[in-house]
C-alpha positions as a LaTeX table, in Angstrom:
\begin{tabular}{lrrr}
\hline
Residue & $x$ (\AA) & $y$ (\AA) & $z$ (\AA) \\
\hline
Unk1 & 41.74 & 32.94 & 56.96 \\
Unk2 & 38.80 & 34.94 & 58.68 \\
Unk3 & 35.08 & 33.85 & 58.39 \\
Unk4 & 32.14 & 36.01 & 57.67 \\
Unk5 & 29.16 & 35.01 & 59.87 \\
Unk6 & 27.15 & 38.20 & 58.94 \\
Unk7 & 24.78 & 35.96 & 56.69 \\
Unk8 & 24.91 & 32.56 & 59.03 \\
Unk9 & 21.73 & 31.02 & 59.38 \\
Unk10 & 21.30 & 30.00 & 62.89 \\
Unk11 & 19.05 & 27.09 & 63.68 \\
Unk12 & 15.96 & 27.10 & 65.98 \\
Unk13 & 18.12 & 25.34 & 68.55 \\
Unk14 & 20.77 & 27.98 & 68.15 \\
Unk15 & 18.21 & 30.75 & 69.26 \\
Unk16 & 16.92 & 28.63 & 71.81 \\
Unk17 & 20.30 & 28.40 & 73.29 \\
Unk18 & 21.10 & 32.04 & 72.98 \\
Unk19 & 17.93 & 32.87 & 74.97 \\
Unk20 & 19.09 & 30.75 & 77.83 \\
Unk21 & 22.41 & 32.11 & 78.05 \\
Unk22 & 22.83 & 34.36 & 81.12 \\
Unk23 & 23.84 & 37.80 & 79.89 \\
Unk24 & 27.06 & 39.47 & 81.55 \\
Unk25 & 26.59 & 40.25 & 85.12 \\
Unk26 & 24.07 & 37.59 & 86.03 \\
Unk27 & 25.42 & 34.08 & 87.26 \\
Unk28 & 23.32 & 31.14 & 87.62 \\
Unk29 & 25.80 & 28.59 & 89.09 \\
Unk30 & 27.03 & 29.89 & 92.34 \\
Unk31 & 25.91 & 27.50 & 94.81 \\
Unk32 & 27.63 & 23.88 & 94.45 \\
Unk33 & 24.57 & 21.19 & 95.94 \\
Unk34 & 25.30 & 17.63 & 96.11 \\
Unk35 & 22.42 & 15.24 & 94.92 \\
Unk36 & 22.49 & 11.54 & 96.09 \\
Unk37 & 19.71 & 9.34 & 94.40 \\
Unk38 & 18.05 & 6.24 & 96.36 \\
Unk39 & 16.67 & 4.08 & 93.30 \\
Unk40 & 15.04 & 1.61 & 95.60 \\
Unk41 & 12.83 & 4.25 & 97.66 \\
Unk42 & 12.65 & 6.48 & 94.32 \\
Unk43 & 14.07 & 9.40 & 96.36 \\
Unk44 & 16.96 & 11.90 & 96.11 \\
Unk45 & 18.64 & 13.78 & 98.96 \\
Unk46 & 20.03 & 17.26 & 98.16 \\
Unk47 & 22.67 & 18.79 & 100.63 \\
Unk48 & 22.62 & 22.40 & 100.19 \\
Unk49 & 25.91 & 24.22 & 99.61 \\
Unk50 & 26.82 & 25.70 & 103.47 \\
Unk51 & 29.91 & 27.77 & 102.06 \\
Unk52 & 27.94 & 31.03 & 101.01 \\
Unk53 & 27.16 & 32.30 & 104.32 \\
Unk54 & 28.96 & 35.11 & 106.27 \\
Unk55 & 29.94 & 32.37 & 109.08 \\
Unk56 & 31.71 & 30.38 & 106.41 \\
Unk57 & 33.49 & 33.26 & 104.68 \\
Unk58 & 34.25 & 35.15 & 107.60 \\
Unk59 & 38.17 & 34.64 & 107.47 \\
Unk60 & 38.24 & 35.46 & 104.04 \\
Unk61 & 36.18 & 38.63 & 104.26 \\
Unk62 & 38.66 & 39.68 & 107.41 \\
Unk63 & 41.71 & 39.23 & 105.28 \\
Unk64 & 40.19 & 40.72 & 102.26 \\
Unk65 & 39.36 & 43.98 & 104.21 \\
Unk66 & 42.72 & 43.72 & 105.76 \\
Unk67 & 44.34 & 43.69 & 102.12 \\
Unk68 & 42.15 & 46.52 & 100.85 \\
Unk69 & 43.10 & 48.90 & 103.88 \\
Unk70 & 46.84 & 48.41 & 103.17 \\
Unk71 & 46.38 & 49.21 & 99.22 \\
Unk72 & 44.87 & 52.53 & 100.52 \\
Unk73 & 47.63 & 53.12 & 103.01 \\
Unk74 & 45.50 & 52.80 & 106.18 \\
Unk75 & 46.00 & 50.95 & 109.18 \\
Unk76 & 43.74 & 48.00 & 109.48 \\
Unk77 & 41.94 & 47.36 & 112.75 \\
Unk78 & 39.88 & 44.18 & 113.15 \\
Unk79 & 36.39 & 45.13 & 114.80 \\
Unk80 & 36.17 & 44.11 & 118.22 \\
Unk81 & 32.80 & 45.24 & 119.05 \\
Unk82 & 29.59 & 45.83 & 117.67 \\
Unk83 & 27.52 & 49.27 & 117.69 \\
Unk84 & 23.95 & 49.31 & 119.05 \\
Unk85 & 22.85 & 49.93 & 115.39 \\
Unk86 & 24.71 & 46.63 & 114.45 \\
Unk87 & 23.56 & 44.49 & 117.33 \\
Unk88 & 19.94 & 45.62 & 116.38 \\
Unk89 & 20.40 & 45.03 & 112.87 \\
Unk90 & 21.60 & 41.73 & 113.70 \\
Unk91 & 18.79 & 40.75 & 116.06 \\
Unk92 & 16.21 & 41.74 & 113.42 \\
Unk93 & 18.01 & 39.55 & 110.69 \\
Unk94 & 18.06 & 36.71 & 113.03 \\
Unk95 & 14.25 & 37.26 & 113.93 \\
Unk96 & 13.38 & 37.26 & 110.11 \\
Unk97 & 15.63 & 34.00 & 109.53 \\
Unk98 & 13.61 & 32.20 & 112.26 \\
Unk99 & 10.39 & 33.55 & 110.79 \\
Unk100 & 11.36 & 32.08 & 107.31 \\
Unk101 & 12.85 & 29.17 & 108.16 \\
Unk102 & 9.55 & 28.26 & 110.03 \\
Unk103 & 7.44 & 29.22 & 106.92 \\
Unk104 & 9.71 & 26.96 & 104.75 \\
Unk105 & 9.43 & 23.96 & 107.07 \\
Unk106 & 5.63 & 24.78 & 107.10 \\
Unk107 & 5.55 & 24.88 & 103.44 \\
Unk108 & 7.63 & 21.78 & 102.26 \\
Unk109 & 6.60 & 18.61 & 103.76 \\
Unk110 & 10.43 & 17.29 & 103.09 \\
Unk111 & 12.51 & 16.01 & 105.69 \\
Unk112 & 14.93 & 18.88 & 106.64 \\
Unk113 & 18.05 & 18.20 & 108.42 \\
Unk114 & 21.45 & 20.30 & 108.88 \\
Unk115 & 24.93 & 19.08 & 108.28 \\
Unk116 & 26.80 & 18.94 & 111.43 \\
Unk117 & 24.12 & 21.08 & 113.15 \\
Unk118 & 25.20 & 23.87 & 110.64 \\
Unk119 & 24.63 & 26.71 & 111.91 \\
Unk120 & 22.51 & 25.39 & 114.69 \\
Unk121 & 23.59 & 24.20 & 118.25 \\
Unk122 & 20.34 & 22.51 & 118.58 \\
Unk123 & 17.39 & 21.63 & 116.18 \\
Unk124 & 15.78 & 25.20 & 115.58 \\
Unk125 & 18.24 & 27.19 & 117.50 \\
Unk126 & 20.27 & 29.51 & 115.36 \\
Unk127 & 23.79 & 30.45 & 116.34 \\
Unk128 & 24.10 & 33.16 & 113.57 \\
Unk129 & 21.60 & 34.90 & 111.34 \\
Unk130 & 21.70 & 33.17 & 107.52 \\
Unk131 & 21.42 & 34.85 & 104.24 \\
Unk132 & 19.60 & 31.55 & 102.90 \\
Unk133 & 17.85 & 29.48 & 105.51 \\
Unk134 & 18.59 & 26.46 & 103.23 \\
Unk135 & 22.13 & 26.85 & 103.51 \\
Unk136 & 23.71 & 23.62 & 104.90 \\
Unk137 & 20.30 & 21.89 & 104.82 \\
Unk138 & 19.76 & 17.97 & 104.01 \\
Unk139 & 16.47 & 17.90 & 102.15 \\
Unk140 & 15.16 & 14.25 & 101.00 \\
Unk141 & 12.30 & 14.46 & 98.04 \\
Unk142 & 10.36 & 11.74 & 96.60 \\
Unk143 & 11.13 & 11.81 & 92.67 \\
Unk144 & 8.64 & 14.44 & 91.07 \\
Unk145 & 7.95 & 16.60 & 94.39 \\
Unk146 & 10.58 & 19.18 & 93.45 \\
Unk147 & 9.41 & 19.52 & 89.88 \\
Unk148 & 5.77 & 19.83 & 90.97 \\
Unk149 & 6.67 & 22.56 & 93.69 \\
Unk150 & 8.62 & 24.65 & 90.96 \\
Unk151 & 5.99 & 24.48 & 88.17 \\
Unk152 & 3.23 & 25.72 & 90.48 \\
Unk153 & 5.04 & 28.29 & 92.40 \\
Unk154 & 3.87 & 31.78 & 92.09 \\
Unk155 & 6.92 & 33.84 & 90.81 \\
Unk156 & 5.02 & 36.55 & 88.90 \\
Unk157 & 3.57 & 38.33 & 92.33 \\
Unk158 & 7.16 & 39.08 & 93.74 \\
Unk159 & 8.55 & 39.79 & 90.26 \\
Unk160 & 5.47 & 42.41 & 89.92 \\
Unk161 & 6.41 & 43.93 & 93.33 \\
Unk162 & 10.21 & 44.26 & 92.02 \\
Unk163 & 9.30 & 45.57 & 88.62 \\
Unk164 & 7.68 & 48.91 & 90.12 \\
Unk165 & 4.02 & 48.00 & 89.21 \\
Unk166 & 4.78 & 47.27 & 85.28 \\
Unk167 & 2.27 & 45.00 & 83.53 \\
Unk168 & 4.23 & 41.97 & 84.05 \\
Unk169 & 3.03 & 39.85 & 81.34 \\
Unk170 & 3.92 & 42.63 & 78.91 \\
Unk171 & 7.24 & 43.58 & 80.51 \\
Unk172 & 8.41 & 39.79 & 80.31 \\
Unk173 & 7.32 & 39.16 & 76.58 \\
Unk174 & 7.09 & 42.19 & 74.24 \\
Unk175 & 9.17 & 44.74 & 76.07 \\
Unk176 & 11.61 & 42.09 & 77.56 \\
Unk177 & 13.82 & 41.95 & 74.58 \\
Unk178 & 13.85 & 45.42 & 73.84 \\
Unk179 & 14.88 & 46.31 & 77.52 \\
Unk180 & 17.40 & 43.76 & 77.52 \\
Unk181 & 19.15 & 45.27 & 74.33 \\
Unk182 & 18.97 & 48.71 & 75.93 \\
Unk183 & 20.65 & 47.78 & 78.86 \\
Unk184 & 23.29 & 45.78 & 76.87 \\
Unk185 & 23.99 & 49.03 & 74.94 \\
Unk186 & 24.39 & 51.16 & 78.02 \\
Unk187 & 26.55 & 48.28 & 79.44 \\
Unk188 & 29.10 & 48.44 & 76.70 \\
Unk189 & 29.42 & 52.43 & 77.50 \\
Unk190 & 29.71 & 51.80 & 81.21 \\
Unk191 & 32.43 & 49.23 & 80.47 \\
Unk192 & 34.29 & 51.60 & 77.95 \\
Unk193 & 34.45 & 54.14 & 80.91 \\
Unk194 & 34.92 & 52.34 & 84.07 \\
Unk195 & 37.85 & 49.94 & 84.88 \\
Unk196 & 37.87 & 48.04 & 88.17 \\
Unk197 & 41.30 & 47.07 & 88.90 \\
Unk198 & 41.66 & 43.30 & 90.29 \\
Unk199 & 44.53 & 42.27 & 92.65 \\
Unk200 & 43.97 & 38.75 & 93.54 \\
Unk201 & 41.61 & 35.82 & 93.35 \\
Unk202 & 40.70 & 36.54 & 97.07 \\
Unk203 & 39.41 & 39.73 & 95.86 \\
Unk204 & 37.18 & 38.22 & 93.17 \\
Unk205 & 36.10 & 35.45 & 95.58 \\
Unk206 & 35.09 & 37.82 & 98.45 \\
Unk207 & 33.52 & 40.52 & 95.98 \\
Unk208 & 31.26 & 37.85 & 94.13 \\
Unk209 & 29.96 & 36.85 & 97.85 \\
Unk210 & 29.09 & 40.42 & 98.18 \\
Unk211 & 27.11 & 40.36 & 95.09 \\
Unk212 & 25.25 & 37.01 & 96.02 \\
Unk213 & 24.53 & 38.45 & 99.40 \\
Unk214 & 22.89 & 41.72 & 97.93 \\
Unk215 & 21.28 & 39.61 & 95.26 \\
Unk216 & 19.64 & 37.15 & 97.61 \\
Unk217 & 18.61 & 39.67 & 100.16 \\
Unk218 & 17.04 & 41.72 & 97.57 \\
Unk219 & 15.24 & 39.18 & 95.85 \\
Unk220 & 14.39 & 36.81 & 98.76 \\
Unk221 & 10.64 & 36.90 & 98.15 \\
Unk222 & 11.02 & 35.79 & 94.55 \\
Unk223 & 13.64 & 33.24 & 95.27 \\
Unk224 & 11.92 & 31.66 & 98.10 \\
Unk225 & 8.89 & 31.24 & 96.04 \\
Unk226 & 10.13 & 27.50 & 95.05 \\
Unk227 & 12.47 & 25.37 & 96.83 \\
Unk228 & 14.87 & 24.94 & 93.65 \\
Unk229 & 15.15 & 28.89 & 92.97 \\
Unk230 & 16.21 & 29.08 & 96.70 \\
Unk231 & 18.92 & 26.35 & 96.60 \\
Unk232 & 20.03 & 27.37 & 93.40 \\
Unk233 & 20.36 & 31.04 & 93.39 \\
Unk234 & 21.77 & 33.54 & 90.87 \\
Unk235 & 24.42 & 36.27 & 91.49 \\
Unk236 & 23.82 & 39.69 & 89.96 \\
Unk237 & 26.47 & 42.36 & 89.67 \\
Unk238 & 24.87 & 45.64 & 89.47 \\
Unk239 & 27.90 & 47.11 & 87.69 \\
Unk240 & 27.01 & 45.18 & 84.33 \\
Unk241 & 23.12 & 45.61 & 83.93 \\
Unk242 & 20.49 & 47.88 & 85.76 \\
Unk243 & 18.00 & 46.21 & 88.21 \\
Unk244 & 15.07 & 46.07 & 85.66 \\
Unk245 & 17.46 & 44.49 & 83.05 \\
Unk246 & 18.58 & 41.87 & 85.52 \\
Unk247 & 15.42 & 41.16 & 86.78 \\
Unk248 & 13.66 & 40.89 & 83.42 \\
Unk249 & 16.09 & 38.24 & 82.27 \\
Unk250 & 16.25 & 36.24 & 85.45 \\
Unk251 & 12.21 & 36.66 & 85.64 \\
Unk252 & 11.96 & 35.33 & 82.03 \\
Unk253 & 14.53 & 32.34 & 82.92 \\
Unk254 & 12.13 & 31.12 & 85.81 \\
Unk255 & 8.83 & 31.74 & 83.79 \\
Unk256 & 10.33 & 29.93 & 80.56 \\
Unk257 & 11.41 & 26.94 & 82.57 \\
Unk258 & 7.98 & 26.72 & 84.12 \\
Unk259 & 6.37 & 26.91 & 80.85 \\
Unk260 & 8.91 & 24.36 & 79.39 \\
Unk261 & 8.46 & 21.60 & 81.97 \\
Unk262 & 4.56 & 21.93 & 81.99 \\
Unk263 & 4.85 & 21.07 & 78.36 \\
Unk264 & 7.18 & 18.30 & 78.73 \\
Unk265 & 4.95 & 16.81 & 81.41 \\
Unk266 & 1.96 & 17.08 & 79.31 \\
Unk267 & 3.71 & 15.65 & 76.30 \\
Unk268 & 5.28 & 12.75 & 78.18 \\
Unk269 & 2.56 & 11.90 & 80.69 \\
Unk270 & $-0.71$ & 13.37 & 80.09 \\
Unk271 & $-3.30$ & 10.28 & 79.08 \\
Unk272 & $-5.40$ & 12.96 & 77.41 \\
Unk273 & $-2.62$ & 14.58 & 75.03 \\
Unk274 & $-2.98$ & 12.80 & 71.63 \\
Unk275 & $-4.14$ & 9.35 & 73.35 \\
Unk276 & $-4.56$ & 7.30 & 70.11 \\
Unk277 & $-1.17$ & 8.47 & 68.89 \\
Unk278 & 0.87 & 8.61 & 72.01 \\
Unk279 & $-1.29$ & 6.48 & 74.48 \\
Unk280 & 0.68 & 3.02 & 74.19 \\
Unk281 & 4.29 & 4.84 & 74.06 \\
Unk282 & 6.44 & 4.89 & 77.38 \\
Unk283 & 7.25 & 8.43 & 78.94 \\
Unk284 & 10.75 & 8.10 & 77.68 \\
Unk285 & 9.73 & 7.35 & 74.03 \\
Unk286 & 7.36 & 10.44 & 74.25 \\
Unk287 & 10.41 & 12.57 & 75.59 \\
Unk288 & 12.45 & 11.35 & 72.66 \\
Unk289 & 9.53 & 12.50 & 70.31 \\
Unk290 & 9.37 & 15.87 & 72.17 \\
Unk291 & 12.99 & 16.36 & 71.72 \\
Unk292 & 12.91 & 15.54 & 67.92 \\
Unk293 & 10.02 & 17.94 & 66.99 \\
Unk294 & 11.70 & 20.86 & 68.90 \\
Unk295 & 14.95 & 20.21 & 67.42 \\
Unk296 & 16.62 & 19.46 & 70.71 \\
Unk297 & 19.40 & 16.81 & 71.24 \\
Unk298 & 18.07 & 13.60 & 72.27 \\
Unk299 & 20.50 & 13.36 & 75.28 \\
Unk300 & 21.43 & 14.98 & 78.75 \\
Unk301 & 24.81 & 15.45 & 80.21 \\
Unk302 & 25.75 & 15.75 & 83.63 \\
Unk303 & 28.85 & 14.79 & 85.75 \\
Unk304 & 28.49 & 11.99 & 88.15 \\
Unk305 & 30.48 & 11.97 & 91.32 \\
Unk306 & 31.15 & 8.72 & 93.54 \\
Unk307 & 32.11 & 9.22 & 97.04 \\
Unk308 & 33.44 & 6.64 & 99.53 \\
Unk309 & 31.25 & 7.80 & 102.59 \\
Unk310 & 31.18 & 6.66 & 106.07 \\
Unk311 & 28.80 & 9.45 & 107.09 \\
Unk312 & 25.73 & 8.94 & 104.98 \\
Unk313 & 23.79 & 5.93 & 103.93 \\
Unk314 & 21.45 & 6.51 & 101.23 \\
Unk315 & 20.02 & 2.97 & 100.75 \\
Unk316 & 19.49 & $-0.02$ & 102.79 \\
Unk317 & 21.38 & $-2.53$ & 100.61 \\
Unk318 & 25.00 & $-2.52$ & 100.10 \\
Unk319 & 27.27 & $-1.07$ & 98.72 \\
Unk320 & 24.92 & 1.96 & 98.99 \\
Unk321 & 24.21 & 1.59 & 102.87 \\
Unk322 & 22.64 & $-0.60$ & 105.54 \\
Unk323 & 19.70 & $-0.59$ & 107.86 \\
Unk324 & 20.12 & 1.43 & 110.98 \\
Unk325 & 19.48 & $-1.69$ & 113.05 \\
Unk326 & 22.70 & $-3.36$ & 110.99 \\
Unk327 & 24.66 & $-0.33$ & 111.74 \\
Unk328 & 23.88 & $-0.35$ & 115.44 \\
Unk329 & 24.77 & $-3.92$ & 115.58 \\
Unk330 & 28.03 & $-3.28$ & 113.95 \\
Unk331 & 28.94 & $-0.55$ & 116.41 \\
Unk332 & 27.84 & $-2.65$ & 119.52 \\
Unk333 & 30.02 & $-5.93$ & 118.33 \\
Unk334 & 32.97 & $-4.28$ & 116.85 \\
Unk335 & 36.49 & $-4.98$ & 118.22 \\
Unk336 & 38.69 & $-2.33$ & 117.87 \\
Unk337 & 41.79 & $-4.15$ & 119.56 \\
Unk338 & 44.54 & $-4.22$ & 116.91 \\
Unk339 & 46.09 & $-7.41$ & 116.12 \\
Unk340 & 49.67 & $-8.07$ & 115.55 \\
Unk341 & 48.83 & $-8.08$ & 111.61 \\
Unk342 & 47.12 & $-4.97$ & 111.94 \\
Unk343 & 50.31 & $-3.38$ & 113.82 \\
Unk344 & 52.25 & $-4.52$ & 110.76 \\
Unk345 & 50.06 & $-3.13$ & 108.10 \\
Unk346 & 49.81 & 0.04 & 109.89 \\
Unk347 & 53.71 & 0.31 & 109.85 \\
Unk348 & 54.25 & $-0.74$ & 106.24 \\
Unk349 & 51.33 & 1.86 & 104.83 \\
Unk350 & 52.41 & 4.80 & 107.55 \\
Unk351 & 48.94 & 4.91 & 109.10 \\
Unk352 & 47.86 & 5.07 & 112.90 \\
Unk353 & 46.70 & 1.98 & 114.28 \\
Unk354 & 43.69 & 3.62 & 115.79 \\
Unk355 & 42.83 & 5.37 & 112.18 \\
Unk356 & 43.28 & 1.87 & 110.71 \\
Unk357 & 41.07 & $-0.08$ & 113.05 \\
Unk358 & 38.64 & 2.73 & 112.46 \\
Unk359 & 38.74 & 2.08 & 108.79 \\
Unk360 & 38.41 & $-1.67$ & 109.07 \\
Unk361 & 35.91 & $-1.93$ & 111.72 \\
Unk362 & 33.39 & 0.73 & 110.79 \\
Unk363 & 31.26 & 0.21 & 107.27 \\
Unk364 & 31.93 & 2.75 & 104.29 \\
Unk365 & 29.29 & 3.22 & 101.65 \\
Unk366 & 29.59 & 3.79 & 98.07 \\
Unk367 & 27.62 & 7.18 & 97.06 \\
Unk368 & 26.93 & 7.88 & 93.56 \\
Unk369 & 25.52 & 11.69 & 93.00 \\
Unk370 & 25.81 & 14.82 & 91.18 \\
Unk371 & 26.83 & 18.28 & 91.43 \\
Unk372 & 24.05 & 20.53 & 90.72 \\
Unk373 & 24.00 & 24.43 & 90.67 \\
Unk374 & 21.26 & 25.50 & 88.57 \\
Unk375 & 17.47 & 25.14 & 88.86 \\
Unk376 & 17.84 & 23.85 & 84.98 \\
Unk377 & 19.99 & 21.33 & 86.13 \\
Unk378 & 17.84 & 20.16 & 89.33 \\
Unk379 & 14.76 & 19.97 & 87.24 \\
Unk380 & 16.62 & 17.95 & 84.43 \\
Unk381 & 18.30 & 15.50 & 87.07 \\
Unk382 & 14.70 & 15.08 & 88.52 \\
Unk383 & 12.85 & 14.38 & 85.57 \\
Unk384 & 15.43 & 11.83 & 84.17 \\
Unk385 & 15.35 & 9.87 & 87.27 \\
Unk386 & 11.77 & 9.87 & 87.08 \\
Unk387 & 11.92 & 8.11 & 83.75 \\
Unk388 & 14.73 & 5.98 & 84.98 \\
Unk389 & 12.18 & 4.40 & 87.81 \\
Unk390 & 8.88 & 4.91 & 85.93 \\
Unk391 & 7.63 & 7.22 & 88.30 \\
Unk392 & 4.86 & 9.14 & 86.55 \\
Unk393 & 2.68 & 12.10 & 86.65 \\
Unk394 & $-1.16$ & 12.15 & 86.28 \\
Unk395 & $-3.68$ & 15.41 & 85.66 \\
Unk396 & $-6.21$ & 15.41 & 88.46 \\
Unk397 & $-9.52$ & 15.60 & 86.87 \\
Unk398 & $-10.77$ & 17.84 & 89.18 \\
Unk399 & $-8.33$ & 20.74 & 89.73 \\
Unk400 & $-6.37$ & 20.03 & 86.50 \\
Unk401 & $-2.89$ & 20.12 & 88.37 \\
Unk402 & $-0.57$ & 17.08 & 87.68 \\
Unk403 & 0.34 & 14.78 & 90.78 \\
Unk404 & 2.74 & 11.68 & 91.33 \\
Unk405 & 0.93 & 8.35 & 91.08 \\
Unk406 & 2.27 & 6.12 & 93.67 \\
Unk407 & 2.68 & 2.45 & 93.11 \\
Unk408 & $-0.40$ & 0.66 & 91.63 \\
Unk409 & $-2.83$ & 3.06 & 93.41 \\
Unk410 & $-4.83$ & 4.11 & 90.47 \\
Unk411 & $-6.54$ & 7.30 & 91.27 \\
Unk412 & $-7.75$ & 10.13 & 88.89 \\
Unk413 & $-7.64$ & 12.60 & 91.82 \\
Unk414 & $-4.91$ & 14.56 & 93.74 \\
Unk415 & $-4.51$ & 15.07 & 97.54 \\
Unk416 & $-3.98$ & 18.76 & 97.39 \\
Unk417 & $-6.74$ & 20.83 & 99.08 \\
Unk418 & $-7.53$ & 23.30 & 96.48 \\
Unk419 & $-7.82$ & 27.22 & 97.40 \\
Unk420 & $-10.94$ & 28.05 & 98.81 \\
Unk421 & $-11.75$ & 24.28 & 99.64 \\
Unk422 & $-11.29$ & 22.41 & 102.92 \\
Unk423 & $-11.19$ & 18.99 & 101.62 \\
Unk424 & $-8.88$ & 17.32 & 99.03 \\
Unk425 & $-9.61$ & 16.73 & 95.44 \\
Unk426 & $-9.89$ & 12.89 & 96.38 \\
Unk427 & $-12.31$ & 13.57 & 99.34 \\
Unk428 & $-14.38$ & 15.81 & 97.16 \\
Unk429 & $-14.63$ & 13.54 & 94.34 \\
Unk430 & $-15.76$ & 10.71 & 96.37 \\
Unk431 & $-18.43$ & 12.88 & 97.96 \\
Unk432 & $-19.61$ & 13.99 & 94.33 \\
Unk433 & $-19.37$ & 10.23 & 93.39 \\
Unk434 & $-21.80$ & 9.20 & 96.46 \\
Unk435 & $-24.10$ & 11.87 & 95.62 \\
Unk436 & $-24.30$ & 10.68 & 91.95 \\
Unk437 & $-24.72$ & 7.13 & 92.99 \\
Unk438 & $-27.66$ & 8.02 & 95.40 \\
Unk439 & $-29.44$ & 10.22 & 92.73 \\
Unk440 & $-29.27$ & 7.33 & 90.40 \\
Unk441 & $-29.69$ & 4.47 & 92.75 \\
Unk442 & $-33.60$ & 3.99 & 93.81 \\
Unk443 & $-32.59$ & 1.34 & 96.37 \\
Unk444 & $-30.56$ & 3.86 & 98.68 \\
Unk445 & $-33.46$ & 6.48 & 99.49 \\
Unk446 & $-35.69$ & 3.36 & 100.22 \\
Unk447 & $-32.96$ & 1.84 & 102.66 \\
Unk448 & $-32.62$ & 5.32 & 104.43 \\
Unk449 & $-36.30$ & 5.86 & 104.98 \\
Unk450 & $-36.95$ & 2.49 & 106.52 \\
Unk451 & $-33.74$ & 2.43 & 108.65 \\
Unk452 & $-34.92$ & 5.96 & 110.21 \\
Unk453 & $-38.28$ & 4.44 & 110.74 \\
Unk454 & $-37.12$ & 1.43 & 112.62 \\
Unk455 & $-34.05$ & 3.09 & 114.54 \\
Unk456 & $-36.94$ & 5.37 & 115.85 \\
Unk457 & $-38.87$ & 2.21 & 117.21 \\
Unk458 & $-35.80$ & 1.03 & 118.78 \\
Unk459 & $-35.50$ & 4.17 & 120.95 \\
Unk460 & $-39.00$ & 3.78 & 122.05 \\
Unk461 & $-38.06$ & $-0.06$ & 122.64 \\
Unk462 & $-40.81$ & $-1.01$ & 120.08 \\
Unk463 & $-37.93$ & $-3.20$ & 118.37 \\
Unk464 & $-35.14$ & $-5.05$ & 120.30 \\
Unk465 & $-31.69$ & $-3.76$ & 119.55 \\
Unk466 & $-30.66$ & $-7.34$ & 118.60 \\
Unk467 & $-33.39$ & $-7.74$ & 116.32 \\
Unk468 & $-32.55$ & $-4.21$ & 114.65 \\
Unk469 & $-28.75$ & $-5.13$ & 114.09 \\
Unk470 & $-29.81$ & $-8.52$ & 112.55 \\
Unk471 & $-32.39$ & $-6.63$ & 110.37 \\
Unk472 & $-29.94$ & $-3.84$ & 109.22 \\
Unk473 & $-27.49$ & $-6.41$ & 107.73 \\
Unk474 & $-30.18$ & $-8.33$ & 105.93 \\
Unk475 & $-31.48$ & $-4.80$ & 104.52 \\
Unk476 & $-28.24$ & $-4.03$ & 103.35 \\
Unk477 & $-27.94$ & $-7.30$ & 101.39 \\
Unk478 & $-31.33$ & $-6.71$ & 99.85 \\
Unk479 & $-30.43$ & $-3.04$ & 99.05 \\
Unk480 & $-27.31$ & $-4.17$ & 97.03 \\
Unk481 & $-29.58$ & $-6.68$ & 95.24 \\
Unk482 & $-32.03$ & $-3.91$ & 94.48 \\
Unk483 & $-29.14$ & $-1.73$ & 92.99 \\
Unk484 & $-27.76$ & $-4.81$ & 90.87 \\
Unk485 & $-31.33$ & $-5.28$ & 89.51 \\
Unk486 & $-31.75$ & $-8.47$ & 91.16 \\
Unk487 & $-34.86$ & $-7.43$ & 92.80 \\
Unk488 & $-37.24$ & $-4.72$ & 91.90 \\
Unk489 & $-37.74$ & $-1.53$ & 94.00 \\
Unk490 & $-41.47$ & $-2.58$ & 94.87 \\
Unk491 & $-40.08$ & $-6.04$ & 95.81 \\
Unk492 & $-37.72$ & $-4.10$ & 98.14 \\
Unk493 & $-40.24$ & $-1.92$ & 99.91 \\
Unk494 & $-42.53$ & $-4.99$ & 100.21 \\
Unk495 & $-39.75$ & $-6.70$ & 102.26 \\
Unk496 & $-39.08$ & $-3.70$ & 104.15 \\
Unk497 & $-42.84$ & $-3.36$ & 105.18 \\
Unk498 & $-42.78$ & $-7.04$ & 106.21 \\
Unk499 & $-39.77$ & $-6.69$ & 108.50 \\
Unk500 & $-41.33$ & $-5.18$ & 111.58 \\
Unk501 & $-44.95$ & $-5.08$ & 110.75 \\
Unk502 & $-46.97$ & $-2.34$ & 112.47 \\
Unk503 & $-48.90$ & $-3.74$ & 115.85 \\
Unk504 & $-52.58$ & $-3.90$ & 115.52 \\
Unk505 & $-54.46$ & $-1.80$ & 117.96 \\
Unk506 & $-56.26$ & $-3.61$ & 120.73 \\
Unk507 & $-60.04$ & $-4.06$ & 119.96 \\
\hline
\end{tabular}
């Protein structure tokens, strides 16, 4: 029996999920990044997908073009030379890649390596231009760093540039839904009138790559605004939605994520957020309450993968890894000479003796990790790992931005240098506290006045250097006593005057 859902009452969570669902023509999960976590160091390592570059797709693209030529009845000729224009374009693209890579390394203080040198012959020496300079990168982050980078990223400026000077706040709120619905209607009409023939999986695979290439190059300033938007890029197919419609939806996606995670951080970590009610709760308990009041499910789901790996050690403790010193010792002392038993084993299990000895004599590590494709997945993974390891955010009392609390170091100020400043919030707070202390402490100006007076006498040799040094420590002790109220300012001045009495003039 058919069911009529025309009067179905959707829940708030149903509506929430609908807003997060990418429209036709927008794909959020193109890259497949591998994330490994290190609970001991409260750090994660992200290995960025390296298969979405032309140097990785070269053979498939050539096969695709050959098939296209055959279908059109043309003779396929593989390009054996580059025109002057193509060479100039590739040179320009290479220069842009190097400039962008330099900017990204300067912007992010993360350890940035590349798997098997991809696509480098030597460090910082590109062999081929890249669409995405993070392709193939191995990035190490302390828990919380990626989240902070994302929630304080400036997405609005590049969006404004892309959206042809529309008022971005209005476009992404009031006009956003209206524009989206108009585009959906246009898409239905376009789909009815346009049919694209698909011949095989290779065609879809290569054409999806072409869409990604066009998307990333066209939106590079927006995607490079944060690390996670760069390593989890979208793919937009221009045949489904107009540029403005696709950008409106994706812009909303990034800005909604920013807003939601700022709210979650405030709810779960902020000491000034309903302190009497929530102050004694753990962050994970506050997160459960956050989910309940918003009607969200109180669980996260993700796929965990376990790899038996000889290439990467993610911890100094077995089975997840070993220290570099221990690894060097193993290779220096390992004996790869096969025994009779090894030869018998190799014959029984049909494995070469050399391969067997390599497996037996070199260590392997148990790597537990996750495949992550979208910004949302990356943010949720990092946030939940912070909860597992009790890594906490705190709001800076000076700039108002959140920062990561490290160990037992209890500070109320972050180490950022705010725009227009030359010192960090911690340094500026220390200066302010010192100035406030001086203003309230009568002992400090007394000490400074007499210090300058007696230091001047040292220079003209009226007071010996040794006597002055001895006096300085005594004067500081008296200053502390005066600050603590153990002696009065008048008693402190009297002691200062008597330390080096003025010489009487000869009569």
